[in-house]
C-alpha positions as CSV (number, residue, x, y, z in Angstrom):
1,G,18.5,-3.3,27.4
2,V,17.5,-0.7,24.8
3,D,17.4,-1.8,21.2
4,E,19.5,0.1,18.6
5,P,16.6,2.0,16.9
6,H,15.4,3.4,20.3
7,Q,19.0,4.3,21.2
8,M,19.4,6.3,18.0
9,M,16.2,8.1,18.7
10,I,17.3,8.9,22.2
11,F,20.7,10.1,20.9
12,R,19.0,12.4,18.3
13,I,16.8,14.0,21.0
14,I,19.8,14.6,23.3
15,A,21.8,16.0,20.4
16,A,18.9,18.3,19.5
17,I,18.6,19.5,23.1
18,L,22.3,20.3,23.2
19,H,22.1,22.2,20.0
20,L,19.1,24.2,21.3
21,G,21.3,25.3,24.2
22,N,23.8,26.8,21.9
23,L,21.4,29.0,19.9
24,E,22.4,32.7,19.6
25,I,19.4,34.8,20.4
26,Q,19.6,38.4,19.5
27,V,17.8,40.9,21.8
28,E,15.8,43.6,20.1
29,R,13.9,46.7,21.3
30,D,15.5,47.0,24.7
31,G,14.8,43.4,25.7
32,E,11.1,43.5,24.5
33,A,11.7,41.2,21.6
34,C,14.2,38.7,20.2
35,S,15.2,37.0,17.0
36,I,17.2,34.0,15.9
37,S,19.1,34.0,12.6
38,S,17.9,31.5,10.1
39,E,21.7,31.0,9.4
40,D,22.3,29.8,12.9
41,E,24.0,26.4,12.5
42,H,22.6,25.1,15.8
43,L,19.0,25.9,14.9
44,N,19.5,24.2,11.5
45,K,20.9,21.1,13.2
46,F,18.2,21.1,15.8
47,C,15.5,21.2,13.2
48,S,17.2,18.6,11.1
49,L,17.6,16.2,14.0
50,L,13.9,16.5,15.1
51,G,12.4,16.9,11.6
52,V,10.7,20.2,12.3
53,E,10.3,23.2,10.0
54,L,13.1,25.8,10.6
55,S,10.9,28.9,10.1
56,Q,8.2,27.6,12.5
57,M,10.8,26.8,15.2
58,Q,12.5,30.1,14.6
59,H,9.2,31.9,15.1
60,W,7.9,30.0,18.1
61,L,11.1,30.2,20.1
62,C,10.7,34.0,20.1
63,H,6.9,34.3,20.7
64,L,5.0,33.5,23.8
65,K,1.7,32.2,22.3
């Protein structure tokens, strides 16, 4: 009972979440910091699917505020 445009939006969100789970996060400074490579294919696909800026997502996944 879900029309096709809504189905595609749901599929995009689910695909993005699955890609987010595959990110490779590098630990730095004995576990006090982390980073994500801008070359990570899963981060690129996640940002593309949701239409968010890669550099902002890369930053906020690694910072608490």
